[in-house]
KOLMARLO-775673 format. One line per 3 residues: their letters; for each residue x, y, z of N, C-alpha, C, O. Coordinates in nm, 4 decimals, padded with zeros to 6 digits, always signed. Example, Ala and Ser with C-alpha at 12.3 -4.5 7.8 and 13.67 -1.06 7.14 Angstrom:
<nodes>
as = +01.3190,-00.5690,+00.7800,+01.2300,-00.4500,+00.7800,+01.3200,-00.3300,+00.7800,+01.4236,-00.3319,+00.8465; +01.2850,-00.2250,+00.7080,+01.3670,-00.1060,+00.7140,+01.2900,+00.0030,+00.7870,+01.3409,+00.1138,+00.8039 $
</nodes>
This chain:
<nodes>
mad = +00.0848,-00.1181,+00.0000,+00.0000,+00.0000,+00.0000,+00.0890,+00.1240,+00.0000,+00.1885,+00.1292,+00.0723; +00.0540,+00.2219,-00.0796,+00.1324,+00.3455,-00.0890,+00.1199,+00.4264,+00.0396,+00.0221,+00.4138,+00.1132; +00.2210,+00.5101,+00.0653,+00.2148,+00.5980,+00.1825,+00.0985,+00.6946,+00.1682,+00.0580,+00.7315,+00.0580 $
rdp = +00.0470,+00.7335,+00.2818,-00.0653,+00.8275,+00.2836,-00.0206,+00.9648,+00.2364,+00.0836,+01.0145,+00.2791; -00.0984,+01.0259,+00.1488,-00.0724,+01.1603,+00.0979,-00.1032,+01.2598,+00.2091,-00.2177,+01.2649,+00.2540; -00.0059,+01.3400,+00.2563,-00.0321,+01.4327,+00.3670,-00.1324,+01.5426,+00.3315,-00.1851,+01.6081,+00.4214 $
grv = -00.1598,+01.5642,+00.2043,-00.2571,+01.6647,+00.1639,-00.4008,+01.6149,+00.1696,-00.4944,+01.6933,+00.1545; -00.4184,+01.4863,+00.1911,-00.5539,+01.4300,+00.1956,-00.6131,+01.4411,+00.3356,-00.5412,+01.4489,+00.4352; -00.7438,+01.4416,+00.3403,-00.8160,+01.4489,+00.4669,-00.8079,+01.3137,+00.5363,-00.8118,+01.2093,+00.4713 $
sad = -00.7968,+01.3162,+00.6671,-00.7906,+01.1949,+00.7458,-00.9226,+01.1185,+00.7394,-01.0301,+01.1784,+00.7403; -00.9136,+00.9882,+00.7329,-01.0331,+00.9048,+00.7344,-01.0756,+00.8742,+00.8784,-01.1834,+00.8189,+00.9003; -00.9926,+00.9093,+00.9760,-01.0262,+00.8870,+01.1159,-01.1274,+00.9923,+01.1604,-01.0976,+01.1117,+01.1619 $
vnw = -01.2454,+00.9474,+01.1960,-01.3519,+01.0393,+01.2361,-01.3997,+00.9996,+01.3747,-01.4287,+00.8827,+01.3998; -01.4079,+01.0963,+01.4639,-01.4632,+01.0740,+01.5967,-01.6142,+01.0955,+01.5854,-01.6630,+01.2075,+01.6002; -01.6873,+00.9875,+01.5590,-01.8300,+00.9983,+01.5312,-01.9102,+01.0446,+01.6517,-02.0156,+01.1059,+01.6347 $
rev = -01.8636,+01.0171,+01.7728,-01.9313,+01.0691,+01.8916,-01.9250,+01.2222,+01.8949,-02.0235,+01.2889,+01.9265; -01.8083,+01.2759,+01.8619,-01.7926,+01.4222,+01.8584,-01.8754,+01.4819,+01.7448,-01.9358,+01.5879,+01.7615; -01.8787,+01.4158,+01.6312,-01.9617,+01.4615,+01.5186,-02.1073,+01.4668,+01.5619,-02.1751,+01.5674,+01.5412 $
arl = -02.1554,+01.3587,+01.6219,-02.2956,+01.3543,+01.6662,-02.3229,+01.4622,+01.7712,-02.4275,+01.5269,+01.7668; -02.2306,+01.4824,+01.8652,-02.2492,+01.5837,+01.9693,-02.2637,+01.7229,+01.9077,-02.3526,+01.7992,+01.9456; -02.1761,+01.7553,+01.8130,-02.1787,+01.8875,+01.7510,-02.3028,+01.9080,+01.6636,-02.3636,+02.0149,+01.6671 $
vlt = -02.3404,+01.8073,+01.5858,-02.4592,+01.8182,+01.5009,-02.5843,+01.8343,+01.5870,-02.6682,+01.9203,+01.5599; -02.5967,+01.7518,+01.6903,-02.7148,+01.7605,+01.7763,-02.7166,+01.8898,+01.8571,-02.8237,+01.9447,+01.8829; -02.6003,+01.9387,+01.8972,-02.5931,+02.0676,+01.9669,-02.6405,+02.1793,+01.8755,-02.7188,+02.2646,+01.9173 $
sre = -02.5940,+02.1797,+01.7512,-02.6357,+02.2821,+01.6557,-02.7867,+02.2768,+01.6335,-02.8527,+02.3806,+01.6287; -02.8407,+02.1568,+01.6201,-02.9849,+02.1431,+01.5977,-03.0657,+02.1892,+01.7187,-03.1725,+02.2487,+01.7040; -03.0142,+02.1612,+01.8379,-03.0844,+02.2070,+01.9581,-03.0785,+02.3591,+01.9697,-03.1748,+02.4214,+02.0144 $
mdr = -02.9676,+02.4189,+01.9303,-02.9571,+02.5644,+01.9314,-03.0560,+02.6252,+01.8316,-03.1177,+02.7276,+01.8606; -03.0713,+02.5632,+01.7148,-03.1724,+02.6081,+01.6183,-03.3117,+02.6000,+01.6792,-03.3902,+02.6943,+01.6693; -03.3419,+02.4863,+01.7425,-03.4741,+02.4681,+01.8028,-03.5001,+02.5739,+01.9107,-03.6075,+02.6340,+01.9149 $
lee = -03.4029,+02.5955,+01.9961,-03.4171,+02.6932,+02.1030,-03.4443,+02.8327,+02.0466,-03.5322,+02.9043,+02.0948; -03.3679,+02.8702,+01.9440,-03.3897,+03.0023,+01.8830,-03.5269,+03.0116,+01.8174,-03.6005,+03.1078,+01.8395; -03.5611,+02.9111,+01.7366,-03.6868,+02.9144,+01.6617,-03.8089,+02.9133,+01.7519,-03.9038,+02.9882,+01.7285 $
qel = -03.8079,+02.8289,+01.8554,-03.9277,+02.8083,+01.9362,-03.9363,+02.8972,+02.0594,-04.0458,+02.9203,+02.1107; -03.8240,+02.9473,+02.1076,-03.8280,+03.0250,+02.2313,-03.7730,+03.1676,+02.2160,-03.8380,+03.2638,+02.2569; -03.6544,+03.1812,+02.1576,-03.5898,+03.3122,+02.1569,-03.6463,+03.4075,+02.0522,-03.6597,+03.5268,+02.0793 $
vpa = -03.6795,+03.3580,+01.9339,-03.7401,+03.4460,+01.8321,-03.8787,+03.4924,+01.8771,-03.9063,+03.6121,+01.8707; -03.9673,+03.4024,+01.9225,-04.0981,+03.4501,+01.9693,-04.0879,+03.5506,+02.0854,-04.1716,+03.6399,+02.0986; -03.9845,+03.5351,+02.1689,-03.9658,+03.6279,+02.2807,-03.8908,+03.7543,+02.2377,-03.8634,+03.8425,+02.3191 $
kkv = -03.8581,+03.7613,+02.1084,-03.7849,+03.8750,+02.0507,-03.6486,+03.8966,+02.1167,-03.6001,+04.0093,+02.1268; -03.5876,+03.7860,+02.1613,-03.4522,+03.7924,+02.2158,-03.3488,+03.7689,+02.1064,-03.2312,+03.8010,+02.1232; -03.3937,+03.7124,+01.9936,-03.3118,+03.6931,+01.8743,-03.3886,+03.7532,+01.7577,-03.5052,+03.7201,+01.7363 $
lyq = -03.3241,+03.8409,+01.6827,-03.3925,+03.9050,+01.5703,-03.3744,+03.8294,+01.4400,-03.4637,+03.8305,+01.3552; -03.2598,+03.7634,+01.4224,-03.2306,+03.6909,+01.2985,-03.1996,+03.5472,+01.3342,-03.1100,+03.5214,+01.4146; -03.2727,+03.4526,+01.2753,-03.2474,+03.3121,+01.3009,-03.2343,+03.2414,+01.1678,-03.3259,+03.2443,+01.0855 $
fsa = -03.1207,+03.1783,+01.1469,-03.0938,+03.1061,+01.0228,-03.0626,+02.9618,+01.0588,-02.9516,+02.9313,+01.1024; -03.1576,+02.8744,+01.0414,-03.1397,+02.7343,+01.0764,-03.0295,+02.6719,+00.9917,-03.0166,+02.7010,+00.8728; -02.9507,+02.5860,+01.0548,-02.8430,+02.5163,+00.9845,-02.8795,+02.3709,+00.9566,-02.7977,+02.2962,+00.9028 $
rgh = -03.0012,+02.3295,+00.9924,-03.0414,+02.1908,+00.9663,-03.0252,+02.1588,+00.8182,-03.0649,+02.2360,+00.7309; -02.9664,+02.0442,+00.7930,-02.9410,+02.0031,+00.6553,-02.8070,+02.0511,+00.6041,-02.7594,+02.0041,+00.5008; -02.7456,+02.1446,+00.6753,-02.6133,+02.1961,+00.6397,-02.5101,+02.1519,+00.7434,-02.3914,+02.1814,+00.7292 $
dla = -02.5543,+02.0823,+00.8464,-02.4721,+02.0630,+00.9644,-02.3687,+01.9507,+00.9547,-02.2541,+01.9711,+00.9946; -02.4042,+01.8360,+00.9043,-02.3120,+01.7224,+00.9054,-02.1855,+01.7513,+00.8251,-02.0749,+01.7300,+00.8746; -02.2004,+01.7988,+00.7034,-02.0832,+01.8260,+00.6197,-01.9945,+01.9332,+00.6828,-01.8719,+01.9244,+00.6775 $
qvl = -02.0575,+02.0344,+00.7424,-01.9790,+02.1416,+00.8043,-01.9018,+02.0918,+00.9260,-01.7863,+02.1295,+00.9457; -01.9637,+02.0085,+01.0067,-01.8947,+01.9537,+01.1238,-01.7780,+01.8672,+01.0789,-01.6683,+01.8773,+01.1338; -01.8008,+01.7823,+00.9794,-01.6916,+01.6975,+00.9292,-01.5760,+01.7829,+00.8772,-01.4597,+01.7522,+00.9034 $
lgl = -01.6069,+01.8887,+00.8045,-01.5029,+01.9788,+00.7551,-01.4314,+02.0474,+00.8711,-01.3084,+02.0481,+00.8767; -01.5075,+02.1045,+00.9627,-01.4477,+02.1783,+01.0737,-01.3544,+02.0942,+01.1578,-01.2530,+02.1443,+01.2066; -01.3867,+01.9672,+01.1759,-01.3014,+01.8799,+01.2558,-01.1730,+01.8417,+01.1830,-01.0782,+01.7952,+01.2463 $
qlk = -01.1683,+01.8602,+01.0516,-01.0469,+01.8307,+00.9751,-00.9517,+01.9497,+00.9666,-00.8326,+01.9308,+00.9418; -01.0013,+02.0713,+00.9866,-00.9171,+02.1902,+00.9755,-00.8249,+02.2006,+01.0958,-00.8644,+02.1692,+01.2081; -00.7041,+02.2441,+01.0725,-00.6019,+02.2520,+01.1771,-00.5463,+02.3937,+01.1857,-00.5815,+02.4806,+01.1059 $
dgd = -00.4589,+02.4156,+01.2836,-00.3935,+02.5454,+01.3010,-00.3266,+02.5862,+01.1703,-00.2537,+02.5076,+01.1099; -00.3515,+02.7070,+01.1282,-00.2985,+02.7574,+01.0013,-00.3983,+02.7506,+00.8884,-00.3810,+02.8186,+00.7873; -00.5040,+02.6692,+00.9028,-00.6113,+02.6636,+00.8036,-00.7093,+02.7771,+00.8324,-00.7123,+02.8315,+00.9427 $
aac = -00.7880,+02.8112,+00.7334,-00.8903,+02.9140,+00.7518,-01.0126,+02.8783,+00.6685,-01.0016,+02.8142,+00.5640; -01.1279,+02.9204,+00.7157,-01.2531,+02.8979,+00.6442,-01.3338,+03.0264,+00.6461,-01.3333,+03.1010,+00.7441; -01.4025,+03.0503,+00.5368,-01.4949,+03.1632,+00.5298,-01.6338,+03.1033,+00.5147,-01.6638,+03.0399,+00.4135 $
gyy = -01.7160,+03.1226,+00.6122,-01.8464,+03.0589,+00.6125,-01.9544,+03.1449,+00.5503,-01.9264,+03.2367,+00.4732; -02.0749,+03.1146,+00.5840,-02.1918,+03.1898,+00.5380,-02.2946,+03.1872,+00.6492,-02.2655,+03.1365,+00.7576; -02.4128,+03.2395,+00.6264,-02.5075,+03.2610,+00.7358,-02.5604,+03.1349,+00.8008,-02.6284,+03.1445,+00.9030 $
rsr = -02.5335,+03.0201,+00.7484,-02.5746,+02.8944,+00.8108,-02.4541,+02.8136,+00.8588,-02.4599,+02.6907,+00.8620; -02.3465,+02.8801,+00.8956,-02.2212,+02.8123,+00.9290,-02.1995,+02.7843,+01.0773,-02.0872,+02.7533,+01.1171; -02.3013,+02.7941,+01.1587,-02.2806,+02.7672,+01.3009,-02.2209,+02.6285,+01.3264,-02.1329,+02.6179,+01.4118 $
pll = -02.2634,+02.5208,+01.2575,-02.2011,+02.3906,+01.2840,-02.0499,+02.3922,+01.2573,-01.9737,+02.3316,+01.3325; -02.0071,+02.4591,+01.1535,-01.8641,+02.4716,+01.1250,-01.7943,+02.5446,+01.2387,-01.6877,+02.5026,+01.2837; -01.8537,+02.6528,+01.2850,-01.7935,+02.7309,+01.3925,-01.7888,+02.6526,+01.5225,-01.6911,+02.6630,+01.5966 $
lal = -01.8911,+02.5749,+01.5520,-01.8870,+02.4902,+01.6713,-01.7748,+02.3883,+01.6606,-01.7057,+02.3609,+01.7587; -01.7564,+02.3317,+01.5407,-01.6487,+02.2342,+01.5213,-01.5106,+02.2983,+01.5349,-01.4143,+02.2311,+01.5720; -01.5005,+02.4280,+01.5051,-01.3725,+02.4985,+01.5214,-01.3464,+02.5352,+01.6673,-01.2354,+02.5752,+01.7022 $
gvp = -01.4479,+02.5220,+01.7524,-01.4281,+02.5471,+01.8937,-01.4946,+02.6702,+01.9505,-01.4643,+02.7092,+02.0632; -01.5851,+02.7335,+01.8755,-01.6566,+02.8494,+01.9292,-01.7337,+02.8038,+02.0538,-01.8090,+02.7067,+02.0467; -01.7163,+02.8721,+02.1674,-01.7903,+02.8337,+02.2881,-01.9408,+02.8465,+02.2666,-01.9870,+02.9362,+02.1960 $
lad = -02.0166,+02.7561,+02.3279,-02.1627,+02.7566,+02.3119,-02.2243,+02.8891,+02.3549,-02.3163,+02.9388,+02.2899; -02.1751,+02.9459,+02.4626,-02.2300,+03.0734,+02.5092,-02.2105,+03.1827,+02.4049,-02.2995,+03.2656,+02.3860; -02.0958,+03.1850,+02.3368,-02.0727,+03.2836,+02.2310,-02.1594,+03.2548,+02.1091,-02.2147,+03.3466,+02.0485 $
alg = -02.1714,+03.1270,+02.0732,-02.2499,+03.0904,+01.9556,-02.3968,+03.1282,+01.9736,-02.4617,+03.1708,+01.8782; -02.4489,+03.1132,+02.0936,-02.5878,+03.1488,+02.1194,-02.6017,+03.2967,+02.1546,-02.6939,+03.3634,+02.1077; -02.5118,+03.3469,+02.2356,-02.5199,+03.4847,+02.2826,-02.4973,+03.5885,+02.1751,-02.5477,+03.7003,+02.1858 $
sgm = -02.4224,+03.5539,+02.0715,-02.3959,+03.6524,+01.9663,-02.5239,+03.6929,+01.8954,-02.5401,+03.8095,+01.8595; -02.6146,+03.5995,+01.8748,-02.7417,+03.6310,+01.8111,-02.8331,+03.7145,+01.8988,-02.9285,+03.7758,+01.8512; -02.8025,+03.7159,+02.0272,-02.8820,+03.7929,+02.1218,-02.8177,+03.9285,+02.1491,-02.8707,+04.0080,+02.2268 $
gla = -02.7031,+03.9554,+02.0850,-02.6345,+04.0830,+02.1044,-02.5749,+04.0973,+02.2426,-02.5629,+04.2087,+02.2936; -02.5368,+03.9850,+02.3050,-02.4833,+03.9892,+02.4401,-02.3349,+04.0257,+02.4413,-02.2565,+03.9718,+02.3632; -02.2978,+04.1152,+02.5282,-02.1577,+04.1524,+02.5453,-02.0872,+04.0451,+02.6271,-02.1505,+03.9661,+02.6972 $
ggy = -01.9549,+04.0442,+02.6166,-01.8754,+03.9535,+02.6984,-01.8022,+03.8477,+02.6195,-01.6961,+03.8034,+02.6636; -01.8522,+03.8046,+02.5055,-01.7829,+03.7072,+02.4224,-01.6760,+03.7763,+02.3396,-01.6535,+03.8964,+02.3539; -01.6108,+03.7011,+02.2538,-01.5043,+03.7602,+02.1731,-01.5561,+03.8684,+02.0789,-01.4797,+03.9568,+02.0402 $
sdg = -01.6845,+03.8638,+02.0408,-01.7396,+03.9668,+01.9518,-01.8004,+04.0826,+02.0300,-01.8336,+04.1863,+01.9726; -01.8146,+04.0650,+02.1600,-01.8725,+04.1659,+02.2486,-02.0110,+04.2115,+02.2003,-02.0458,+04.3290,+02.2118; -02.0895,+04.1171,+02.1461,-02.2269,+04.1472,+02.1072,-02.2425,+04.2136,+01.9721,-02.3511,+04.2622,+01.9404 $
rdi = -02.1367,+04.2173,+01.8905,-02.1445,+04.2879,+01.7626,-02.1881,+04.1997,+01.6465,-02.2013,+04.2491,+01.5345; -02.2108,+04.0724,+01.6692,-02.2484,+03.9827,+01.5611,-02.3988,+03.9574,+01.5625,-02.4661,+03.9825,+01.6625; -02.4508,+03.9075,+01.4507,-02.5943,+03.8780,+01.4442,-02.6166,+03.7277,+01.4432,-02.6944,+03.6764,+01.3628 $
gvv = -02.5502,+03.6590,+01.5301,-02.5748,+03.5154,+01.5410,-02.4780,+03.4356,+01.4598,-02.3594,+03.4298,+01.4922; -02.5262,+03.3735,+01.3541,-02.4440,+03.2798,+01.2796,-02.3559,+03.3469,+01.1754,-02.2828,+03.2778,+01.1044; -02.3604,+03.4771,+01.1641,-02.2753,+03.5482,+01.0686,-02.1643,+03.6171,+01.1475,-02.1754,+03.7351,+01.1808 $
fny = -02.0576,+03.5436,+01.1773,-01.9488,+03.6040,+01.2533,-01.8170,+03.5382,+01.2198,-01.8123,+03.4340,+01.1545; -01.7101,+03.6005,+01.2656,-01.5766,+03.5471,+01.2456,-01.5229,+03.4967,+01.3786,-01.5747,+03.5313,+01.4848; -01.4184,+03.4144,+01.3717,-01.3627,+03.3535,+01.4920,-01.2116,+03.3476,+01.4812,-01.1584,+03.2582,+01.4155 $
pnp = -01.1411,+03.4408,+01.5440,-00.9952,+03.4338,+01.5474,-00.9560,+03.3281,+01.6500,-00.9669,+03.3520,+01.7702; -00.9114,+03.2142,+01.6053,-00.8943,+03.0956,+01.6880,-00.7470,+03.0705,+01.7167,-00.6816,+03.0007,+01.6391; -00.6923,+03.1244,+01.8249,-00.5511,+03.1005,+01.8566,-00.5237,+02.9512,+01.8738,-00.5882,+02.8846,+01.9547 $
gga = -00.4287,+02.8998,+01.7981,-00.3935,+02.7588,+01.8077,-00.4815,+02.6658,+01.7279,-00.4659,+02.5441,+01.7372; -00.5738,+02.7193,+01.6497,-00.6627,+02.6348,+01.5692,-00.6946,+02.7001,+01.4371,-00.6404,+02.8057,+01.4044; -00.7825,+02.6376,+01.3607,-00.8240,+02.6941,+01.2328,-00.9072,+02.8188,+01.2581,-00.9788,+02.8266,+01.3579 $
hal = -00.8985,+02.9148,+01.1698,-00.9665,+03.0424,+01.1862,-01.0895,+03.0509,+01.0968,-01.0880,+03.0043,+00.9829; -01.1957,+03.1105,+01.1493,-01.3110,+03.1457,+01.0665,-01.2906,+03.2917,+01.0283,-01.2917,+03.3798,+01.1143; -01.2723,+03.3166,+00.9013,-01.2485,+03.4521,+00.8531,-01.3773,+03.5330,+00.8583,-01.4859,+03.4751,+00.8619 $
pmc = -01.3675,+03.6650,+00.8587,-01.4903,+03.7457,+00.8612,-01.5845,+03.7042,+00.7486,-01.5446,+03.6954,+00.6325; -01.7077,+03.6794,+00.7841,-01.8057,+03.6333,+00.6860,-01.8575,+03.7503,+00.6054,-01.8693,+03.8627,+00.6544; -01.8881,+03.7203,+00.4798,-01.9185,+03.8292,+00.3880,-02.0549,+03.8150,+00.3206,-02.0852,+03.8901,+00.2279 $
ggv = -02.1365,+03.7217,+00.3647,-02.2689,+03.7085,+00.3049,-02.2697,+03.6329,+00.1740,-02.3657,+03.6433,+00.0976; -02.1650,+03.5570,+00.1461,-02.1603,+03.4770,+00.0241,-02.2590,+03.3618,+00.0313,-02.3288,+03.3450,+00.1312; -02.2646,+03.2833,-00.0737,-02.3626,+03.1762,-00.0828,-02.3184,+03.0506,-00.0095,-02.4026,+02.9805,+00.0466 $
gps = -02.1914,+03.0203,-00.0080,-02.1448,+02.8972,+00.0551,-02.0076,+02.9140,+00.1140,-01.9405,+03.0143,+00.0897; -01.9647,+02.8149,+00.1927,-01.8361,+02.8276,+00.2607,-01.7187,+02.8109,+00.1659,-01.7290,+02.7430,+00.0637; -01.6084,+02.8727,+00.2001,-01.4821,+02.8561,+00.1301,-01.3778,+02.8197,+00.2329,-01.3856,+02.8626,+00.3480 $
irr = -01.2810,+02.7415,+00.1924,-01.1714,+02.7091,+00.2827,-01.0401,+02.7314,+00.2111,-01.0327,+02.7276,+00.0883; -00.9386,+02.7545,+00.2885,-00.8045,+02.7652,+00.2328,-00.7124,+02.6878,+00.3256,-00.7038,+02.7165,+00.4450; -00.6444,+02.5906,+00.2697,-00.5538,+02.5083,+00.3489,-00.4239,+02.5840,+00.3725,-00.3886,+02.6744,+00.2968 $
rpd = -00.3541,+02.5461,+00.4777,-00.2250,+02.6075,+00.5054,-00.1312,+02.5843,+00.3874,-00.1565,+02.4960,+00.3054; -00.0236,+02.6619,+00.3774,+00.0631,+02.6561,+00.2592,+00.1184,+02.5182,+00.2261,+00.1415,+02.4890,+00.1088; +00.1405,+02.4326,+00.3251,+00.1971,+02.3007,+00.2956,+00.0919,+02.1997,+00.2510,+00.1257,+02.0852,+00.2213 $
gpr = -00.0350,+02.2401,+00.2459,-00.1419,+02.1515,+00.2014,-00.2051,+02.2047,+00.0741,-00.1728,+02.3154,+00.0310; -00.2947,+02.1280,+00.0128,-00.3597,+02.1733,-00.1111,-00.4596,+02.2842,-00.0840,-00.5164,+02.2915,+00.0250; -00.4813,+02.3693,-00.1807,-00.5810,+02.4763,-00.1702,-00.7120,+02.4201,-00.2208,-00.7181,+02.3603,-00.3282 $
rst = -00.8177,+02.4401,-00.1420,-00.9511,+02.3951,-00.1827,-01.0486,+02.5058,-00.1549,-01.0391,+02.5722,-00.0517; -01.1408,+02.5270,-00.2433,-01.2467,+02.6242,-00.2150,-01.3691,+02.5884,-00.2974,-01.3610,+02.5159,-00.3965; -01.4823,+02.6411,-00.2539,-01.6055,+02.6201,-00.3292,-01.6150,+02.7298,-00.4348,-01.5183,+02.8022,-00.4585 $
tnr = -01.7294,+02.7416,-00.4967,-01.7476,+02.8424,-00.6001,-01.7625,+02.9832,-00.5423,-01.7679,+03.0808,-00.6172; -01.7690,+02.9940,-00.4109,-01.7828,+03.1252,-00.3468,-01.6510,+03.2010,-00.3577,-01.5527,+03.1633,-00.2939; -01.6477,+03.3047,-00.4357,-01.5255,+03.3838,-00.4554,-01.5335,+03.5203,-00.3885,-01.4422,+03.6014,-00.4041 $
kc = -01.6416,+03.5479,-00.3138,-01.6599,+03.6778,-00.2523,-01.5726,+03.6976,-00.1289,-01.5440,+03.8115,-00.0919; -01.5299,+03.5893,-00.0646,-01.4567,+03.6011,+00.0613,-01.3084,+03.6247,+00.0390,-01.2327,+03.6369,+00.1353 $
</nodes>
């Protein structure tokens, strides 16, 4: 068998962590849709259901030096990069204290991740883009706005 290509994505997947992140994202969507939006504590709610599994799998593969530019349904990707739950939920509520200090509108935010992959400032594009570190291959979707 040939040696593994270092530019390829690892086939080792922690499925428990994948399930935890996907279900957490879905519960956050449910909480916003059923409780926070009706109470007018969240003004903008963009469900990530149906976008979550692929984003979590991608986010768990990105490493320090990698970067991703998401879109308005990228919360699962951001959770996989390590955004704290309080920040992920509180940003949509305009709460101060997190890294954005309440300046984000929920799922449209950036994440400067010391020691990990970075979520670049989001620009309202249609889909996520990623850029691998210089020693790996460059990959991106058709989104060229970021």
